[in-house]
C-alpha positions as CSV (number, residue, x, y, z in Angstrom):
1,X,182.6,-45.2,-28.2
2,X,179.5,-45.6,-28.8
3,X,176.2,-43.7,-28.3
4,X,174.7,-45.3,-25.2
5,X,178.6,-44.9,-24.1
6,X,178.7,-41.2,-24.6
7,X,175.1,-41.1,-23.3
8,X,176.3,-43.0,-19.8
9,X,179.5,-41.1,-19.6
10,X,177.7,-38.1,-20.1
11,X,175.4,-39.0,-16.9
12,X,177.8,-39.6,-14.8
13,X,179.5,-36.4,-15.0
14,X,176.4,-34.7,-14.8
15,X,175.7,-37.0,-11.6
16,X,179.6,-36.2,-10.4
17,X,179.5,-32.5,-11.0
18,X,175.7,-32.4,-9.2
19,X,177.1,-34.1,-6.1
20,X,180.7,-32.4,-5.9
21,X,178.5,-29.0,-5.8
22,X,175.7,-30.2,-3.3
23,X,179.6,-31.1,-1.4
24,X,180.5,-27.5,-1.8
25,X,177.3,-26.1,-0.2
26,X,177.8,-28.6,2.6
27,X,181.4,-27.4,3.1
28,X,180.4,-23.1,3.0
29,X,177.2,-24.4,5.2
30,X,179.5,-25.3,7.6
31,X,181.2,-21.8,8.4
32,X,178.1,-19.4,7.7
33,X,175.8,-17.9,9.7
34,X,172.5,-19.6,10.4
35,X,170.3,-18.2,7.7
36,X,173.1,-18.7,5.1
37,X,173.5,-22.2,6.0
38,X,169.8,-23.1,5.8
39,X,169.7,-21.5,2.2
40,X,173.0,-23.9,1.8
41,X,171.9,-26.8,3.2
42,X,168.4,-26.8,1.1
43,X,171.0,-26.2,-2.2
44,X,172.8,-28.9,-1.5
45,X,169.4,-31.1,-1.1
46,X,168.4,-29.9,-4.3
47,X,171.6,-31.1,-5.9
48,X,171.2,-34.4,-4.3
49,X,168.1,-34.6,-5.4
50,X,168.9,-34.5,-8.8
51,X,171.6,-36.2,-9.1
52,X,169.1,-38.8,-8.5
53,X,166.7,-38.3,-10.7
54,X,169.4,-38.2,-13.4
55,X,170.8,-41.5,-12.3
56,X,167.2,-42.8,-11.7
57,X,166.0,-41.7,-15.7
58,X,166.7,-44.9,-18.4
59,X,168.3,-43.6,-21.0
60,X,166.9,-43.2,-24.6
61,X,168.4,-46.7,-25.5
62,X,166.5,-48.8,-23.3
63,X,163.3,-46.8,-23.8
64,X,163.8,-47.3,-27.8
65,X,164.6,-51.3,-27.0
66,X,161.6,-51.8,-25.0
67,X,159.5,-50.1,-27.6
68,X,160.8,-52.4,-30.2
69,X,160.5,-55.6,-28.1
């Protein structure tokens, strides 16, 4: 597997982990008390925002290719 392929797979796994963690927090929030629910919802929101940030970040190879051009 090339470096680009490996980094893409690592990125996908990180996003999957973050989104799964957000899903877990949302599931726990369904049965939580209001004060705990707010904390869990905030956590899920932060995890999804981080996953979005990771998805939108260009890989190092794309940046290097643009600089070389």
